[in-house]
TORPA-4810 file (N, C-alpha, C, O; in nm, 3 decimals):
<nodes>
NODE_1_-1.671_0.597_-1.722_-1.607_0.515_-1.638_-1.682_0.534_-1.505_-1.703_0.642_-1.451_X
NODE_2_-1.720_0.406_-1.459_-1.762_0.384_-1.319_-1.674_0.414_-1.214_-1.562_0.363_-1.211_X
NODE_3_-1.718_0.506_-1.112_-1.634_0.536_-0.998_-1.652_0.418_-0.904_-1.762_0.365_-0.886_X
NODE_4_-1.529_0.374_-0.839_-1.493_0.283_-0.735_-1.572_0.349_-0.593_-1.553_0.464_-0.553_X
NODE_5_-1.659_0.254_-0.532_-1.705_0.302_-0.389_-1.611_0.318_-0.317_-1.504_0.261_-0.339_X
NODE_6_-1.632_0.400_-0.214_-1.566_0.404_-0.097_-1.586_0.307_0.001_-1.702_0.281_0.033_X
NODE_7_-1.468_0.234_0.069_-1.512_0.140_0.175_-1.545_0.192_0.299_-1.489_0.290_0.350_X
NODE_8_-1.649_0.118_0.356_-1.696_0.166_0.490_-1.594_0.149_0.617_-1.496_0.075_0.614_X
NODE_9_-1.624_0.210_0.701_-1.484_0.210_0.797_-1.503_0.063_0.876_-1.408_0.027_0.945_X
NODE_10_-1.618_-0.019_0.869_-1.626_-0.151_0.914_-1.552_-0.250_0.828_-1.491_-0.342_0.883_X
NODE_11_-1.552_-0.236_0.686_-1.493_-0.295_0.609_-1.324_-0.277_0.620_-1.248_-0.373_0.611_X
NODE_12_-1.284_-0.157_0.638_-1.159_-0.108_0.676_-1.100_-0.182_0.794_-0.999_-0.251_0.784_X
NODE_13_-1.168_-0.165_0.908_-1.117_-0.229_1.039_-1.105_-0.372_1.019_-1.008_-0.429_1.068_X
NODE_14_-1.196_-0.443_0.947_-1.206_-0.587_0.949_-1.077_-0.609_0.860_-0.987_-0.678_0.908_X
NODE_15_-1.062_-0.558_0.740_-0.925_-0.597_0.647_-0.790_-0.539_0.733_-0.683_-0.592_0.703_X
NODE_16_-0.790_-0.449_0.820_-0.690_-0.425_0.886_-0.656_-0.534_0.984_-0.541_-0.575_0.997_X
NODE_17_-0.765_-0.583_1.058_-0.720_-0.693_1.166_-0.671_-0.821_1.089_-0.605_-0.905_1.150_X
NODE_18_-0.708_-0.840_0.936_-0.659_-0.957_0.904_-0.510_-0.914_0.807_-0.448_-0.994_0.737_X
NODE_19_-0.480_-0.789_0.822_-0.366_-0.745_0.751_-0.285_-0.669_0.811_-0.253_-0.566_0.751_X
NODE_20_-0.224_-0.695_0.948_-0.199_-0.612_1.059_-0.056_-0.522_1.012_-0.039_-0.410_1.061_X
NODE_21_0.033_-0.573_0.925_0.112_-0.492_0.891_0.098_-0.351_0.809_0.190_-0.282_0.766_X
NODE_22_-0.044_-0.328_0.798_-0.081_-0.202_0.754_-0.146_-0.145_0.856_-0.204_-0.215_0.939_X
NODE_23_-0.146_-0.006_0.864_-0.213_0.057_0.980_-0.317_0.165_0.880_-0.297_0.182_0.760_X
NODE_24_-0.409_0.218_0.945_-0.524_0.299_0.893_-0.500_0.434_0.968_-0.523_0.460_1.086_X
NODE_25_-0.448_0.514_0.872_-0.408_0.661_0.950_-0.467_0.777_0.823_-0.441_0.779_0.703_X
NODE_26_-0.557_0.872_0.909_-0.602_0.981_0.808_-0.642_0.945_0.692_-0.594_0.997_0.590_X
NODE_27_-0.743_0.841_0.687_-0.847_0.789_0.566_-0.718_0.732_0.460_-0.739_0.734_0.339_X
NODE_28_-0.603_0.689_0.508_-0.507_0.617_0.403_-0.453_0.473_0.483_-0.450_0.466_0.606_X
NODE_29_-0.414_0.366_0.399_-0.335_0.252_0.446_-0.185_0.313_0.455_-0.142_0.390_0.369_X
NODE_30_-0.108_0.272_0.565_0.014_0.305_0.573_0.107_0.167_0.600_0.079_0.074_0.675_X
NODE_31_0.201_0.178_0.533_0.319_0.068_0.584_0.441_0.111_0.571_0.464_0.180_0.471_X
NODE_32_0.541_0.083_0.659_0.678_0.133_0.652_0.749_-0.018_0.606_0.705_-0.108_0.678_X
NODE_33_0.848_-0.066_0.503_0.928_-0.152_0.473_1.041_-0.125_0.485_1.086_-0.016_0.448_X
NODE_34_1.126_-0.240_0.552_1.282_-0.202_0.548_1.332_-0.324_0.465_1.275_-0.433_0.469_X
NODE_35_1.437_-0.300_0.393_1.492_-0.364_0.296_1.659_-0.375_0.336_1.710_-0.300_0.420_X
NODE_36_1.727_-0.470_0.271_1.868_-0.511_0.301_1.949_-0.387_0.270_2.045_-0.360_0.341_X
NODE_37_1.907_-0.295_0.146_1.992_-0.206_0.105_1.912_-0.128_0.029_1.794_-0.160_0.015_X
NODE_38_1.966_-0.008_-0.035_1.892_0.071_-0.130_1.857_0.012_-0.264_1.751_0.045_-0.317_X
NODE_39_1.932_-0.065_-0.316_1.910_-0.123_-0.422_1.781_-0.224_-0.442_1.711_-0.242_-0.542_X
NODE_40_1.775_-0.283_-0.312_1.661_-0.374_-0.310_1.530_-0.300_-0.277_1.425_-0.356_-0.305_X
NODE_41_1.529_-0.168_-0.214_1.432_-0.088_-0.198_1.367_-0.025_-0.323_1.248_-0.002_-0.347_X
NODE_42_1.489_0.000_-0.402_1.439_0.067_-0.549_1.375_-0.019_-0.638_1.276_0.010_-0.705_X
NODE_43_1.446_-0.149_-0.637_1.390_-0.276_-0.706_1.222_-0.286_-0.677_1.139_-0.276_-0.768_X
NODE_44_1.187_-0.306_-0.541_1.073_-0.314_-0.488_0.972_-0.179_-0.536_0.857_-0.208_-0.568_X
NODE_45_1.004_-0.073_-0.539_0.938_0.036_-0.577_0.910_0.046_-0.729_0.814_0.107_-0.777_X
NODE_46_1.014_-0.025_-0.803_1.005_-0.025_-0.958_0.880_-0.124_-0.985_0.786_-0.100_-1.060_X
NODE_47_0.901_-0.248_-0.902_0.784_-0.365_-0.934_0.667_-0.304_-0.889_0.569_-0.324_-0.962_X
NODE_48_0.647_-0.232_-0.784_0.523_-0.170_-0.744_0.461_-0.067_-0.855_0.345_-0.069_-0.895_X
NODE_49_0.541_0.002_-0.886_0.534_0.121_-0.987_0.476_0.073_-1.114_0.384_0.137_-1.166_X
NODE_50_0.525_-0.044_-1.173_0.460_-0.116_-1.284_0.328_-0.153_-1.262_0.246_-0.112_-1.344_X
NODE_51_0.290_-0.218_-1.172_0.155_-0.257_-1.142_0.060_-0.150_-1.081_-0.062_-0.166_-1.077_X
NODE_52_0.120_-0.050_-1.038_0.026_0.067_-1.004_-0.021_0.165_-1.139_-0.123_0.232_-1.153_X
NODE_53_0.087_0.146_-1.227_0.057_0.234_-1.347_-0.059_0.151_-1.428_-0.157_0.209_-1.474_X
NODE_54_-0.038_0.007_-1.443_-0.128_-0.064_-1.505_-0.281_-0.027_-1.448_-0.376_0.010_-1.516_X
NODE_55_-0.277_-0.049_-1.305_-0.415_-0.030_-1.245_-0.452_0.145_-1.243_-0.559_0.186_-1.198_X
NODE_56_-0.358_0.227_-1.294_-0.403_0.361_-1.308_-0.428_0.403_-1.142_-0.517_0.481_-1.112_X
NODE_57_-0.349_0.347_-1.053_-0.368_0.381_-0.900_-0.233_0.395_-0.838_-0.157_0.299_-0.820_X
NODE_58_-0.209_0.505_-0.810_-0.060_0.545_-0.778_-0.028_0.555_-0.634_-0.094_0.646_-0.584_X
NODE_59_0.049_0.495_-0.546_0.069_0.520_-0.400_0.148_0.660_-0.386_0.219_0.705_-0.476_X
NODE_60_0.131_0.712_-0.280_0.208_0.823_-0.212_0.325_0.734_-0.146_0.295_0.647_-0.064_X
NODE_61_0.442_0.754_-0.179_0.561_0.693_-0.091_0.678_0.758_-0.079_0.711_0.851_-0.153_X
NODE_62_0.750_0.712_0.016_0.895_0.789_0.041_0.986_0.693_0.059_0.963_0.592_0.125_X
NODE_63_1.108_0.720_-0.003_1.232_0.631_0.019_1.333_0.693_0.069_1.365_0.801_0.018_X
NODE_64_1.410_0.639_0.183_1.517_0.682_0.242_1.609_0.572_0.264_1.598_0.496_0.361_X
NODE_65_1.707_0.560_0.170_1.804_0.450_0.174_1.726_0.323_0.176_1.649_0.304_0.082_X
NODE_66_1.735_0.240_0.262_1.657_0.104_0.263_1.533_0.110_0.330_1.490_0.007_0.381_X
NODE_67_1.462_0.230_0.338_1.340_0.209_0.379_1.228_0.282_0.285_1.248_0.383_0.219_X
NODE_68_1.118_0.217_0.293_1.004_0.267_0.192_0.878_0.271_0.273_0.821_0.172_0.321_X
NODE_69_0.842_0.395_0.283_0.703_0.403_0.360_0.588_0.439_0.249_0.611_0.526_0.165_X
NODE_70_0.475_0.374_0.254_0.381_0.370_0.156_0.231_0.408_0.204_0.184_0.345_0.298_X
NODE_71_0.161_0.501_0.147_0.039_0.538_0.178_-0.030_0.520_0.054_0.013_0.557_-0.055_X
NODE_72_-0.169_0.444_0.083_-0.253_0.408_-0.017_-0.409_0.477_0.009_-0.464_0.474_0.119_X
NODE_73_-0.455_0.526_-0.086_-0.571_0.622_-0.075_-0.629_0.669_-0.209_-0.570_0.741_-0.289_X
NODE_74_-0.762_0.615_-0.224_-0.820_0.661_-0.354_-0.899_0.823_-0.343_-1.009_0.857_-0.298_X
NODE_75_-0.793_0.894_-0.402_-0.806_1.033_-0.377_-0.944_1.064_-0.443_-0.993_1.170_-0.406_X
NODE_76_-1.015_0.992_-0.533_-1.124_1.006_-0.601_-1.250_0.992_-0.536_-1.360_1.033_-0.573_X
NODE_77_-1.215_0.921_-0.421_-1.354_0.889_-0.339_-1.316_0.928_-0.192_-1.375_0.882_-0.094_X
NODE_78_-1.232_1.001_-0.188_-1.176_1.080_-0.054_-1.162_0.962_0.081_-1.204_0.982_0.195_X
NODE_79_-1.093_0.838_0.034_-1.079_0.747_0.137_-1.030_0.625_0.069_-0.950_0.639_-0.024_X
NODE_80_-1.067_0.509_0.103_-1.013_0.390_0.072_-1.124_0.319_-0.031_-1.245_0.326_-0.011_X
NODE_81_-1.072_0.256_-0.129_-1.142_0.160_-0.210_-1.078_0.016_-0.233_-0.973_-0.022_-0.182_X
NODE_82_-1.146_-0.047_-0.306_-1.098_-0.181_-0.349_-0.982_-0.183_-0.398_-0.900_-0.272_-0.370_X
NODE_83_-0.951_-0.053_-0.506_-0.798_-0.058_-0.554_-0.695_-0.070_-0.461_-0.589_-0.130_-0.477_X
NODE_84_-0.741_0.005_-0.343_-0.602_0.022_-0.253_-0.583_-0.142_-0.172_-0.474_-0.187_-0.138_X
NODE_85_-0.695_-0.200_-0.157_-0.687_-0.334_-0.104_-0.599_-0.418_-0.213_-0.499_-0.479_-0.176_X
NODE_86_-0.632_-0.417_-0.329_-0.581_-0.475_-0.444_-0.426_-0.449_-0.462_-0.347_-0.537_-0.494_X
NODE_87_-0.394_-0.328_-0.439_-0.253_-0.279_-0.442_-0.182_-0.343_-0.327_-0.071_-0.398_-0.330_X
NODE_88_-0.274_-0.324_-0.212_-0.178_-0.373_-0.090_-0.144_-0.509_-0.089_-0.035_-0.552_-0.051_X
NODE_89_-0.240_-0.579_-0.130_-0.223_-0.743_-0.149_-0.101_-0.789_-0.240_-0.028_-0.887_-0.226_X
NODE_90_-0.101_-0.685_-0.340_0.017_-0.703_-0.449_0.157_-0.667_-0.349_0.246_-0.751_-0.339_X
NODE_91_0.164_-0.548_-0.285_0.280_-0.523_-0.219_0.319_-0.637_-0.108_0.431_-0.681_-0.082_X
NODE_92_0.213_-0.665_-0.059_0.237_-0.772_0.058_0.311_-0.932_0.000_0.381_-1.019_0.052_X
NODE_93_0.258_-0.912_-0.117_0.312_-1.044_-0.210_0.455_-1.035_-0.249_0.510_-1.140_-0.281_X
NODE_94_0.516_-0.933_-0.251_0.638_-0.919_-0.303_0.742_-0.840_-0.184_0.862_-0.829_-0.209_X
NODE_95_0.690_-0.793_-0.070_0.762_-0.738_0.030_0.851_-0.837_0.089_0.822_-0.956_0.075_X
NODE_96_0.955_-0.803_0.153_1.037_-0.902_0.239_0.970_-0.899_0.368_0.910_-0.799_0.409_X
NODE_97_0.980_-1.020_0.437_0.950_-1.020_0.571_1.005_-0.938_0.664_1.128_-0.931_0.676_X
NODE_98_0.911_-0.859_0.750_0.982_-0.766_0.840_0.994_-0.831_0.981_0.935_-0.933_1.016_X
NODE_99_1.090_-0.747_1.067_1.120_-0.799_1.189_0.997_-0.827_1.274_0.911_-0.739_1.276_X
NODE_100_0.981_-0.928_1.339_0.859_-0.966_1.431_0.767_-1.056_1.343_0.680_-1.122_1.400_X
NODE_101_0.781_-1.063_1.209_0.697_-1.155_1.130_0.729_-1.311_1.152_0.665_-1.396_1.091_X
</nodes>
């Protein structure tokens, strides 16, 4: 199996400028998403989990009632890879608009 290369800091900075809902923290992409209730948050997590499993690329995340916090990182490369950006794009496509959007 070919290892996915780690993204450069310049590539990550450029991507984050175009995807301002994500923050770059401690070699990980981070986003906090609010939902209308727990059921909506859980349904979102289930949809992401199904795609993540197919990608064999699993987020670190936390759920508290209607809030989901997501951290994306390719642990095998010690930072971010294209897999993280692909999963982030899927997440953005199904996440509800946030306040200020």
